[in-house]
N, C-alpha and C positions, 0 to 999 in steps of 0.2 A: 657654255664656254665662259660667259661673264662671271657666272657663280664661282667657277674653278679659279679664275684670275683673282677674283676678290678674296677668296680664301687664302690663296698663296700670298697675296699682298699683305693681309692681316697677320698671317702666320710670320712672314718676314719681319713685320714691323714689331710683333711681340718678341721675337727672338732678339732683334736689335735692341729693343728696350731693356730686356733682362740683362743683355751683356753690358749695357751702359749702367744699369743699377749695380752690378757687380763690381764694375770699375769704380763707381762712386764709392761703394763700401770699402774697397781696397784703399782708395785715396783718402777717405775719412779716417780709416784705421792708421795709415801712415802718419797722418797729421796728429792724431791722438797719441800715437806711440812716441812721436817726437816730443810733444808736449809733456808727456809723462816722464820721458827720460831727462828733459830739461828740469822739470820740477824736482825730480829726485836728485840730480846733480846739485841744484841749489840748496836743497836740504842737507845733502851730504857735506857741503862746504862749511856749514855752520854746526855739524855734528847732530843733525836732526833726522837723519834718514832712518825710517822705521824698518824693522827686521823683515817683515813679510813682503816688502815692496819689491825687492830684487836679490834678497840674499839667496845664495846657491843651496843652502841647506833648509830653506824654508819648506814647511809642510802645509801652507795656507790653502792650496788648491790642488786637486787631483785630476790630472788629465791623462787618459789612457792608462790608468794604473800608477802613474808616477806623481809624486808629490813635489810641488814646486811653488815659486813665488808668484805674485800676480802678474808681474811684467813677463816672466818666462811663460806663464800660461797664455798671456796675450799672444805672444810669439808663436807658441805651439798651435793655438787655434788658427791664427792667421796662416800658418804654414799648411793647414789642412784646408784652407778656403772658408773656415767658418768665422766670417767677419763680425757677425752679430756677437758672438762670445769674446771674440778678440778685443772689440770696442768695449765690452763690459769690463774686462780685467785691465785693459790699458787705462780706462777711466778710473778704477779703483786705484791703480798705481799712482796716477796723477794726482788724485785726491790725497793719497797719503803722503806724496811729496810736498804738496802744498801745506797740509796740516802739520807735517814734521818740520818744515821750515818755521811755520808760525809758532809752533810749540817751542822750538829752540830760541826764537826771538822773544817770546814771552817770558821764558825762564833764564835768559842769559845773565841776569843779575841776581838770581835766586840765591839764597844763602840762609844761614841760621839767623833767627831774629834775636836780638838782644833786649 
């Protein structure tokens, strides 16, 4: 009887822990998605948003046979519960937002040399 009780307790603990891990993944994804959106909005304000970040006609990523942008791919994977890939593509979108902003700032005074 003690062995059975111990097994049930261990199984319950494992199930609770795995549910907690999924919740952490979802929370991490939501935070990364928010950061990506903010970075892309910041880049867009200065004209530095890159095409494949969230453009509706982007063909950067293929998810379930559909071509889409990095941010849309992150959302598609999150909807399926695949937070590992969702985090990956949200991270790429965030990176592109940050780099797009930096590129726009670096080149804001660019012009022909005389």
